[in-house]
Structures are given as C-alpha cells and as structure tokens.
C-alpha positions, 0 to 999 in steps of 0.5 A: 863778715864780723861776728855778731855779739850774742850779749850786747853790752848794756850802756848805762845811759844815766847822767854822770850825776846819777851815781854821785851821793845826794842830800835829801831835799824832800822826804819824797826822794827817799827810796822806798826800800829804806823808809821802814828802817829810817822811820824810828829816827824820823819819829825822833826828829831826824832832819832830811838834810842829815840823810845822804843817799848813795846809789849804785855806781852802775845802773845794771851791774850788781852793786849796793846802794846806801843810806847814811843818816846821823842823829845826835851822836848816832850814825845810821848805815843802811845797806841795800842789797841786790836781793832787796834786803836792807841791813842796818848798822847804828854806831856811836863813837865809843863802839868804833875801834878803827876807821879806814878812809880809802881812795882809789881814783874817784871812789872813797870807801869808808870802813868802820871796825866796831864792837857790840855785845862783845863781838867785833864787826865791820861795815863799809860803804863806798861813794863818789869822791866829788861829794866827799863833804857830804860824809865829813860829819859822819867821819867826825862823829865816828871818830868822837868829834863834833859833827861840824869839825873842820880839819886843817887843810895845810900843815904848820911849818915844822922841820919834820914836815919840811923834811917830808916835803923834800922826801916826797911832795905827794905824801906831804899833801896826803898827810893832811889827812891826819888832821881828820883825827886831831889838829896837830901831829906830835910825831911821825915816821915816813917809809918808802917801800920797795916794789916786788912785782914784775913791772916794778919799774913802771910803779911808784914805790909804795909809801907810808906815813905814821903819825901819833897825835893827842887822840891817837894814831894815823897810819897812811899808805900810798900805793899806786892809785890807792891811798888809805888812812887808818885812824886808831884812837889811843884806847884801842891801841895796845902797843907797837913792836917790830917783828915778822908778819905775813904779807900777800904777794907779790914779794916774800910771805914773811917780812919784817914789819912795824906792828901796831897791836890793837885791843880788838882788831888784828895788828896794823903791819907796815913792811920795813926794809933793813935800813928803816929799822932803827928809825922805826924803833925811834918812832915807837919809843917816842909814842907816849905811854898810856 
C-alpha cells in the first residue's frame, strides 16, 4: 500500500488570469482593505483607470497583494500584507534615487530606492509580466518622464550596437530596456562574465551592459533566467571607479569590479575579468563630467 499524504496539497483552482494585474473598470472592484488609504486620492479626482490591482500569485500561499495608483506626478504604492495591514508609499520623481526593473521568467519586480525626510528607503512590488504595459506609466513617472512616454522598441543603426549584435544577440535585444530612461545611447560597455558554480558548463555566462545617456546611467545584468535593469539618474551619480568589491558565492569573495558610486545608495558593482580592465576604464573616461 502506498503511503497516505498527511497534508494534501491545496490546488489553486482559480483561472490563470486571477493572478494577473488588472485595471479597475468600476470602483466596486476595489478591494475593501485598500479603500481607506486610497480615499484621499479619490477625493482629489483619482480616475479609476489609473489604478492597478496586483493580486497574490498563489491563492493559498503566504504572499503580498498590491494596489498601484498614480495621480498627477505622484505614484502611490499600497502593499497589503498577510496580517491584514496595508502600507502606503507615496513617491514623487525627485525622491527616487534608483529604480530597478527585474524579470524572472513571467514575473516582473520593480524596486524603488527613494529618499524622504533625509532617510533612505526602499519599496518593491511584483507582478505577472503579461500586463507589463499597465505599469509603464508608473515607471515613467518614477523616472521623471511624462506618464504617456513611449520608449523606443528598436535600436538605431550604429557601429557600437552592430558589434553588440555580433557578440550577443540576446543582450542586443535586452539593451532596448535602456530606452525607458532616454531616447538614445551615447556610450556603452558590454561585458561577458565567467561562471564559478559547479555546473557552469550548463549555464550561459552572465552578461552586463552599461549605457550612459542624456538623463543618466543604465546597468543591465542578464544572468541565466534573471534579467535586471537599474536606472540611475545623473543627479544621484557620484563617480565610477575600478576597485575590489565583495560578491556573494559562488566564486571568490573579493573581485575586481567596476563600481558606480551613488550619492545615497551603495555602489553598483559589476565584476571584471583581467582582460576587461582597459575597456572598462575607457568607458568610465568617456562619461561626461557633471
């Protein structure tokens, strides 16, 4: 006889769409727990079509649901915890010190580093990538752009981007994320890393793409199933240096890295191999002084 399962797995029998972000088509669709925090913004004329509800990914597992709204130049992030509490974060463009957009399979995560009352803080929310366009106005506002800004979906013809196409077709396409900050890439650096894990021959090497643009720097990391793009505005950038930095396992703890030092956040560190040092130095010297 087979063993009987003591705690049977509870199947999430909701339709797939139930875990996707949705726009409010009627105020009756607003989850009750978010209503008190959203009331001041509704009193100021918040349209329901500028409210995005992000349900929990799994019906029974512990998790977080979110309500994202934007009114004028303010983005409101309401985080609903499992204990019933709701945390409110209201952000204006000048308060954002860095925005990171990460993709892991079908999950997107937006992480916002921001500064309020001389304190550095962070807030993030995750959602299904199928409705990524619902959150594009939010990203635009957080980066100080018009909420209806449309980033370019293709690269212009340039020698540097043609070379990237030849070296990594995957990063060539991923680098289009840069246009969420500015319409043109002024200078760039492509780095292909080295795997240090025990199964490194089964995994693609991590890749990095750095671009400086008229409004700031973009740092893209493509590592196996995860891709992330960090957007750093010029006013938050201090300087770039090459030095040693700590990196988590696997691999040696201290490694030579290109460090992008920021005013309020820890540096962004990109590992460098010995034959990449000169190319990284040229990239840093090409960044205009500000």
